N, C-alpha and C positions, 0 to 999 in steps of 0.2 A: 414360881416363875413359869409363865406360859410361853411355849415356843411352838408355833404352828407352821403350816406349809408356806404361808405368806412370808414368815420370817426367813425360812430356808431359801425361798426364791429371791429374797432381798440380798441375802449373802451371796448367792450364786451370781446375781446380776452385778453386784459390786466387784466380785472376782473377775467376771467377764470384762467389766470396764477396765480393771487393772491390767489384765492380759492384753486387751486390745491396745491400750495406751503403750504398753511395753513393745508390742509388735510394731506399732506405727512409728515409735521412736527409733527402734532398731532399723526398720526398713528405710526410714528417712536418712539416717546417717550413713547407711550402706550405699544408698544412691548418691548421696552428696560426696562421699569419700571412697566410692567403690574401687576405682583404679588405684588410688593411693594405698588402700588396704591390701589389694592384691600384690602390689609392689613390696609392701612391708613383709607380708607373709613369705614372698618368694626370695627376698634378698637378705632378711635379717634372721636367717636360720642356719648360719654357717656352723654353729655347734649347738649342742642341746641347751647350754646355759643361756645363750642369746635367744634360743627358741622359747625358753621359759618367759623371758622378758617380753618377747613378741606376743605370746599368747595372753599374758597379763594385760599388756597395753591394748590389744585388739578387743578383748572381752570388756575391759573397763570402758572402752570407747562405745561399743555397740550395746553394752549392758545386757549381753546374752551369751552365756557360755555355750549354749546349744548352737547359736549362729557360728561361733568360732570353731567348734568341734566339727560341725557339718561342713563348713568351709574347708577345714583342714583335711577331712576325709576325702572331699571331692578333689583337692589338689594332689593328694597322694594317688587317687584314682587316675588323675590326669598326668601323673608322672612328674609333677613339678616339685614334689617334696619326697624325701626318703622316709622310711619308717622311723629312723632315729630322730630326724628333724621334726616329724609330726608328734613324737612322744614329748619333746620339750615344749612344743606349742600347747599341747593339751594339758600338761602340768601347769603351765602358766595360766591357762584358761580357768583352771580350778581356783587359783589365787585371785584372778580377776573377778570371778563371780562373787567373791566376798564383799566387793565394793557395793554391790546392790544391797546387801544386808546392812551395811553401815549407813547408806543413804536412807533406807527405810527406817532404821532405828533412830538415827539422829534427827533427820528432817521430818519423817512421817509421823513420829510419835512425840517429839519434843517441840515441833513447830507446827502451827496450823497452816499447812501448805495449801489447803483448799482455798484459802483467802488469796494466795498468790497465783493460783492456777488461772483465774479469770484474766488478770493482766497479761499472762502468757498467751492466752487466746488472742488478746488485742494486738500482740506483736506478731504472733505466728500466722493468723488467718490472712492478713494483707500480703504476707510473703508468698502465700500460695498463688497469688495472681501475678507474680513477677514473671517476665519472659525468661529471665535467667534460670536455667534448670537448677543450679546449685542453691540459689536463694530459695526457690520453691521447696527443695528437699530439706533445707535447714528449717523452713517453716513447718514442714511435717514433723521434724524432730521435736520442735518446741511444743507443738500441739500434742504430740504423743506424750511428752513429758508432763504436760498439764493434765491430760486425761489419766495418766498413770497415778498421779497423786490425788486426783479427784476420786478415782476408784479406791485407793487406799483409805481415803477419808471416809467414804461410804461404807467400806468394809469394817472399819473400826466402829462406826455407828450401828451397823447391822448385827454385829456379833454381840450378844448380850453380855453385860458385865456381871461376872459370877463372883467377884471378890467379896460381895456381901452375902453370897449364898454358897459357901464352901461345900455344904451338904449335897448340892446338885451333882457334884462330880466326886462324891465320896467313893462311888463304885470303882473309880480309877485306881484307888489305892490297892485294890485286889490284884491289879496287873503289875504293880511295882514291887512286889514282895518276893519275886522269884530270882533275884540276883541277875546273873548273866542272861538267863532266858527272858527276863523282863526287858533287858536292854535290846536283845535281838528282836523281840516282838515289836518294840517301837521303832527300831531301824526298819523293819518290814513295813510298818504303817507309813513312815516317811517316804519309803521307796514307792509304795502304791499311790500315795497322794501325788507325787511328782509324775509318775507314769500317766495318771488320769488327767492332770492339767497340762501335761507336756511342757512344763516350764519349772525349772528349779527355783527361779526368782519368784514365781507365783506361789509355789509351795512354801518358800521361805516367808513370803508376806503372810500367808495363812497362819503359819506356825508362830510368827512374831505377834500377830494380832491376837491369836488365842492366848498367848502368854500374857500380853498386856492386859487382857480382860479377865485374867485369873482362871483360864480353862486348864492350863497345863503346868505341872511342876517343872522346875528348872532342869532336873536330870532327864525327865521324859522328853522335853523339847530338844535337849542336846542330842539324844539318841535319834529323834526324828530327823534332825538336821543331817546326821550321818547317813541316814537312809536316803535323804534327798540327794546326797552326793552319788549314791548308787543309781537312783532313779534317773538322773540326768544323763547317764551313759546310754540309756535306751534310745535316745534321739539319734546319737551317732551310729548305734548298731542298726537302727531302722534305715538310716541313710545309706549304710554300706551294703544292705541286702541286694540292691540292684547294681552295685559297683563291682569292680574286679577284685581279684584275690588280695591285692595290696590295700585296697580300701577297707576290706573286711578285717585285715590284720591291724590296720591303724585304729579302727574302732575297738578291736579286741584289746589293744594296748591300753586305751583309755579306760575300758571296763576293768581290766586287771589292776591298773594303778589305783583306781578308786576302791575296789573291793579289798585289796590288800591293806590300804590305808584304814578303811573302816574296821577291818578285822582286828588290827592291833589296837586301835583306839577304843573299841568296845571293851576289850579286856582290861584296860587301865583307866576307863572312864571314872570310876569311883575315886581314884587318886587324883586325876587331872582336874575335875570340876571344882573341888574345894580350894585347891591351890590357885586355880585360875580366877575364881570368884574373889578370893582375897586380894589378888593382884589388881583386878579391875576396880574393886572398891577403893583401893588406895590410889591408883593412878587417875581414874576418872571421877573420883569423888561421888560415886553413886551409893545407894543403899544396898544391903545384902540381897542378891538376886534370888536367893532361896526363899526369902520371906516378903520381898517387895516386888510385886508383879510389874509396876511401872518401869522399873529399871532392868527388868529381865532381858528385854530386846538388846540393850547395849552389851550385856554379858554374853548373850548368845552370839552376837556378831563377833565379839572378841574370840569366843571359842571356835567359831567357824574359821576365822582367819588363822588362829593358832594351829588348828588341825591341818588345814591345807598347806600352810607354810612348812610345818614340820614334816608332813608326808612327802613334799617335794624334796626337802633337804635329805631325807632318809633314802628316797628311792631314785634320785637323779643319777647316782652312781651305778645303779643297776639297770639302766636303760638297755644296754646290749642284751642282758638276760631277758628283759621284758620282750624285746624284739624277737629273740629266739623262741620264747614261749608262745608268742603270737603266731610265728611261722609254723611251729609244731602243731598248734591247736587249729589253725586254718590251713588245710591242705590245698595245694594247687591242683586243679583238674586238668591243667594244660591248656594250650592255646586253642586246641581243636574244639574244646567245650565252649569257647567264647567267640568263635568265628561268626556265629549266627546272631550275635547280639552286639549292641553298642558297648564300648569299653569305658567311656569316660562320662557320659551324661546319664542321668537317672530321672526319676519322677519327683525328686525332692524339691519343694518350693524354695526358691531363692530369688534374689533380685536379678534382673537381666544383666546388670553391670558385672556381677560376680559370675553369672552363668556363662558369659562369653569365653571365659578361660577354658572351661570344659568343652564348649562348642568348637573352639579352634583346635583343640587336641583331637576331638572326635572327627573333625573334618580332615585333619592330617591322617588319622587312622583310615578314614574312608578312602583317601587318595592311595594309601599303601595297599588296601584291599583291591582297588580297581587296577593298580599296576601289576598285581600278581597275574591278572588275566593275560598280560603280554607274554609272560614266560610260558603259560599254558598254550597259547596260540603258536609260539615259536616251535614248541615240541610237536604240536599237531601238524604243522606245515612240513617239518623235517623228518618226522618219524615214518618208518616203513613197516613198523609192527602194528598189526591190527589191535592187539590188546592195549598197547600204549595209547593208540589213538582213541579207543573207546573210553579209556580212563580220562583223557583230556576233554572229550565231549561232555562227560558227566560233570567234570569240574567246572567247565565254562558255563554249563547250564545252572549249576548250583550257585556259582558266583554271580551270575546275572540276577538270580533271585535275591541274593544277599544285598547287591547294590540297590535293587528296588526297595527292599525292606529298610535299609539304612537311610535312603532318601526320605522314605515315608516317616520313619521315626524322628529323624532330625527336623523335618518340616513340622510335624505335630508338636515337637518340643518348642520350636521357635514360635509357633502359633500361640501356645499357652503363654509364653513370655510376652508376646505382643499385647496380651490383654492387660498387662501391668503398665505402670508409668515407666516410660523409657526416655533416656536422654537422646538428643539428636545424633550424637556420635555412636551410641550403641545401636540406634535404629539403622544407621548406615552399615554398621558391622554385621548386623543380623541379615540385612538384605544381601550383602555380599556373600554370606555363608549360604543363603538360600540359592543364589546363582551358582555357587561352587558345587553344591550337592546335586543340582540339576545336571550340570555338565558331567560330573562323575558318574551319575546314573546313566547318562547317554553313552559314556564310554563303555559301560557294561553291556548296553544294548548292542553297540557296534561290534564288540568282540563276539557276542553271542551269534549275531548274524554272520560274522566271518566263519564261525565254527559250523554253522548250518550250510554255508556255501561249500566249505571244504568237505563236509560229510556227503553232500550230493556229488561232488567231483569224484570222491573215492568210490561211491556206489556205482557211478557210471563208468568207472575205470578210465578216467581222463587223467593224464599225467603231465607234469611240468617238465620242460627241458632244464638242463643244468643252469643256464643263464637266468631263467625265470626264478628258480629257487634262490639263486645267489642274490638277485636284485631284491627279492622280498626280504631276505635276511639283512641286507644293507638298509632297507627301509625300516625294518624292525629295530635295527641298531640305533637309528636316528630317533625313533619314537621312544626307545628306552632312555636315551640321553635326555629327551624332553621330559619324560616322567621323573627322572632324577632331579632336574631343575625344579619342576612343579612341587615335588615332595619337599625339597629343601625350602621352598618359599612357604609352603603350608606349615612347616615346622618352626618357622620364625616365631619367637615369643610375641613380637608385636608386628602386625601387618604394616605398620608405618615404616618399618625398616626394609621392606621388600623393594627390589629394583627389577624392572622388566627387561633389561638389556640382554641378558643371557637367553631368556625365554623367547624374545623376538628374533634373535640371531638363529636359534634352533628352528623356529617356525619357518624362517626364510630357507634354511637348509632343507627342511622337509618338503616345502613347496617346489623348490628347484629340482629336487630328486624326483618328485612326482611328475613334473614336466618332462624330465629326461626319460622316465619310464614310458610316458605316453608316446614320445617320439620313437623310442626303441620298439615298442609294441606294434606301432603302425608300420614301421620300416620292415619288420620281420614277417608281417602278414604276407602270405603267398610264397614264402620261402619253403623249401623242402623240410618236412618234419615239424613245421610250426602249425599246430592245430588251431583252427579258428575258435572252436569251443573253449580250448585251453586259454587262448588269448583273451576271450571275453571274461573268463573266470579270473585270470591274472589281473585284468583291468579292474574288476570288481574289488579284488583284494587290496591292491596298492591304493586305490581310491578310498577304500574304507580305512586303511591305516592312516592316510592323510587326514581323514575326518577325525580320527582319534587325536592327531596332532592339533587340529583346530580346537577341539574341546579342552585339551591340555593348556593351550594358549589362553582360552577363555577363563580357565581357572585362575591363572596368574593375573590376568587383567581384573578379575573380580576381587582378588586379594588386595590390589592397590586401589580399588574403587573406580575402575574405568568402565565398568558395565553396570 
């Protein structure tokens, strides 16, 4: 049997076709049902058992355990899920991913789906031209489904049939005679294949195809499938690298769950496989998978399901211990280590509909960071100690840089999302978030300018009288109240629930007090002890604080879409 570079490229091309189809199918359904999926993940996780069902349902829907686990890690990162809730979802995702194996085994090998793929194009392509966003995205799903099975069909044809040439892989027998070490070796191979293709479903398709064509014995393929369960955890680990400590712990729980499961199954694999093959032969009416390659994919899918179901049943009671182990293995470096970076968004590719969850949380975090500058400014205005003032100058300068950096990173993130297909509602939401981040960055600029004004005032030894200091404190009280309303609005789960009434009332209060200070400042000019330079600086400060109030109001207006 000859096998050259051309044959290898044909296999790689068919695999690429399969992976592209799976990605298109997953992205299409995420866009079509993105908000519903977010609601499912956020609401159906009251306990770990319900979380298992949620993870199973979501993964079966999007046909990608990686999409579910990355989504879960990002929700933990955004504070929408606890570690215990995320553990249940990831366990369910492991069961959900077995559906892919059954689809490939039953439909891909028992039915010639390539013949049905063309009619799917006939249905899906016209749907792409619908004005309705959801219809368009369901069309993407159908086209992805068709491409996936075309890729699988080409993969079957590209992989040579070795059933008539068993001597071609006689060398493989040398690697199957070491007992436990042999099983660990093929677990490692399965892990590496999954890491390379970055998809456990694609790795499963490769394994099942090789089995159907006589490349792999039953026990070797089973060990590789176990390895693929470990390999799929790499995606979540990579997604968590740029997340906060909670995201890293969530990914670590997923890794520990799969590694523990593979560890006990590897030990008893020689006992499980014969019993399971006998059960599958009797129930499904297939031939012995040890000797008949055609029926091996069905037996392997059954093994994959049995392993994941059993592992969940065994470990679901130990979730609190898994959480403790994750907390112990991933140490928190404290908030100070995370101040200069975004907490909730990362560079992981996901659909804009799902990314808006992290963006809204990140924007709320941005609002909290900007509001801290108000307390620094209050200390600066009221402190009489040089050392305390110097510390506040440095903090305000640092936070001004932080606000600049946060605006830049959020804007770049949204720009990347804008290159993808976006629903009209999501487009409006992203535009609102861009406006919000611009106003929050301007707040940082205003406070920094206030700090420079106060610094010059102190260097020139210009002092405020008691009334000026009291009025500034009253103005800052009003601004603090406006900040509290703004942050409350930013922290709403849905911007659709936000009301502007409180924000507008506080904006009126700030403007009225600004007008009052203008009158008082003018009236006191010329009176004894009221310095003209001091009055000008005082005017600069309360006017700047009123500008902060304007930007705070702009944020709330952007939340409800009025800007």
